[in-house]
N, C-alpha and C positions, 0 to 999 in steps of 0.2 A: 195180633190175633189172625187166625186163618178163617176167612169168611168167603163162602161160596154161595152165590145168589142166582145160580142158573143151573138147573138139572131136571131130568125127566124120569118118569117111572113108566111101568106098563099101562098106566091109565091113559097115556097117549102113545108116543112112539119109542119109549124106552123098553127095556126087557126085565128090569127088576121091580118087584113090588115096592110101594112107597117106604115101608119099614126096612126093606133091604137096602134101598138107596140111603136111608138115614144111617144104617149100620156101617155101610161102606164109607160114608162121609166121616163118621166119627172115628173109624179105624184109621183113616188117612189124616187125622189130626184136625178136622174141621171143628171150629168153635161155634160158628153161627152158619146156618144153612137155610136155603130156600128151595122148595120144590116148585117148579114153574112148568107144569105140563101144558102142552099145546091145547088151547081152547077148552080146557077141562079143569074143574076144581075138585073132582070126586076123590082124589087121593090125599087131600090136604088134612083131613081129620086123622087118618092113620099116620101120616107123616108127622104131624104135631105131637101125637101121642108117643110115637117111637123116639122122636128127638128128646122129649121130656124125660123119658125113661133112661136115655143115654147121657143125660146131663148136657145136652147140646142146645144152644139157642135156636129158635125157629122163626122164620118170617114167611107167612103164607104168600104164595105167588101164583102167577099165571103168565103164559106167553100167548099173545093174541096175534093171529094172522091178519094182516091188513094190506090194503092196496094203496100204493102211492106212485104216480107217474106210470101207471099200467104195469107195475112190478110188485111182487110180494115183499113186504117187510114184516119183521116180527117185533112186537112191542111187549116188553115184559112189564107186568104190574107187580109191585112189591108192597107188602103190608096191606093187602086187600081184605075187605070183608067179603068172604067167599060167597055168602048167600044173598048178596045185594041183588034186588030184582032186576035192575037195569043191566047189570053185568050178566046175570044168568040168561036173560032174554036174548041178549046179543050173542052169547056163546052158543045158545041153542040154534040160532040162525046159521052160524058158521058150521056147526056140526051137520046140519042138513046139506050144506054145500059140499062138505067132504063126502057125504054118502053118494050124492049125485056124481061127483068126480070119479069116485071109485068104480062105478059102473061104466063110465065112459072109458076109463083106463082099461078095464076088462075087455071092452069091445075093440079098442085099438091094438091091444096085445094079441087078441085073437086074429086080427088082420095081419099081424107079424108072424103068425103060425104058432102062437103060444096060447093054448086053450085053457080055460078054467082058471085064469090067473086070480080072479076075485076069490074063488073058493080057496085057492092056495094061500093067498095073503091072509085070509081070515084065520088060518092056523097060528099066525103070529100076533093076533090081536086079542088082548084081554078086554078091551072096550070097543065093540064094533062101531060105535058112533064116531070113533077117532081113527078109523082106518086111514092110512096115509101112504104116500109113495114109498116110504121106508119099508112098510110091511110088504108091498109088492116086490121091492128089491130083495128082501130076505127070501121070498118065495123063489124069485128068479135064480138066486144064488144056490139055494138048496136043490132046485130042480135041474141044475146044471146048464142053464141057459147063459149064465155069465160066470166069470171067475172071481168076481169081487162085488161088494155093494157099490163101489164107485163105478165099476163098469156097467152096472145096471142103469145108472143115471146117464153115463156117457153114451150108452148105446140106445136106450129106450126111453127113460123117464125124465131126463133133464130138459131144460127149456130148448125148444126147437127140434127135439128128437122125435122119433116116430110115434111114441106113445105119450107124448107130453100133452097134458090137458090144462090149459090156462084157466084159472079160477079167480073170480072176483070175490075177495074176502070182504071183511069190514072195511069201511073207509077209515083212513088214518084218524080223522076227527072223531069218528065213533069209538074206535078202540081207546083213544086217550080219554074220551069223555066217560066211558064205562069204568075205567080204572080210577079216575078221579072221583066219580060218584061213589065208588066202593071204598073210598078213603085211602087209596093207594098212591104210590109214586109211579109215574110212567117213565120207562127206560127204553131207549132204542137198543135192541139186541144186536150184537156183532155187526156194527155198521160197515166193517171192512168187507163183508160178504156181498154187498149189494152192487150190481153192475150198472151203476148210474154214471152219466157224464159228470164232470166236475160241477156243472151248473145245476143238474138235478140233485146232486149230493148236497150242495149248499141249500137248495130249495127245501129238501127234506128236513134239514136241521132247523132252518128258519121257520117252516110251517109247524114243526113239532114244538118248538119253543113258544110260538104264538098261541098254540092250542093248550098250553099249560104243561107240556112235557118237561120233566125236571132233570133227566140224566141220560147218559149213554154208557154202554159197556166199553171199557177201555182195555182191561185185561180179561181176555176170554179165550177159551179153547179154539175158537175160530180165527184168532188173530196171530200173526207172526210177531216176534219181538219188535221189528221195525214199526208195525202197526200200533203196538202199545204206545209208542212215542207219538206217532201221527195223531192218534185219537185223543191222547192226552193234550196235545196242542189245541185240537179242535174243541175239546171240553172247556179249556181255559178261554178260548176265543168266544165261544157262545155263552159262557157262564153256566155250563151244565155241571151237575155233580157227576161223579164217576162210579161205575159199578165194576164188579169183579165176579166172574163165574165161569165154571169149566164147560158148561153146556153138555154135561155128561148124559149119555144115553145107554151105554152098555160097557161092561168090562172089555178092555182090549180094543175098543174102537175110539176114534177121535184122537186129537193131538195130545190131550192131557187127561189125567184122571181127576176125580173129585179132589178139590183142595190142593192140586199140584201146581197152580199158577204162581208166578212171582207176585210180589206186592204191587200195589198201584204206584205209578211214578210219583215223584215228589210234586208238591204244589197243587194238588187236587183236593177237592172236598168230597169225601166218600158219600155215596148215596145213603149209607147206613148211619151217618153222623147223628141224625136225630133219634136213632133207636138204640145204638150200641155205643157204650163208653169203652173205648179201647185203652189198654194200659199204656202209659208213656214208655 
């Protein structure tokens, strides 16, 4: 079965409506799909309805921004009860942090000679509570300040650059606790993206497991084929289940499209094993 458990809609930093993401997933042959918007669950009802109409299985999800070792990590929650009070209270706090960061970004970009960046970024936001660096990058590209989204991060928005604003998100333990309280499974998203030392990397996996985290993404649009094997080995080493997801945001961006990843490597327990009975 084709299972994609990481994607985004315009309710966070994607560009398609939840129903449009569902339609694209189904057109690409996805059998089971999860919408995992950043720090936001408002698209899940529309996503579930669209998936049902398309005959596609749906797992409600979330991607929570968290801090570990002074760096941002993303924790995906799968199979969550979207309206759980503890989860919603935590997400509301994160959204307030995003709002404050957006105004700091605006001021720093103004110091770089780029005026009114916040207003420009808002043109690309369906949900102003979820304004992110990606929305600023889209504005910088459209306004001609950079030649690509990646250049926006390399020149202005990335860590250590002139308009980078470090933000303290949820603590790792809080993010995992909210997901577990909401009845979901906690998954470390795209672990190959985090610029940790080997010791910090091991500390992340150990702490996550001790907190009740159950899985890591092994096959993801953010990983190379070599990383599929590396994180398959680490999943076996730590006893984690394995997840698979494109991390889709928009057509024509990212390494892979919805549902276009290879299968999980052999010898892993899929994170969906408790929910989805795959055909032999």
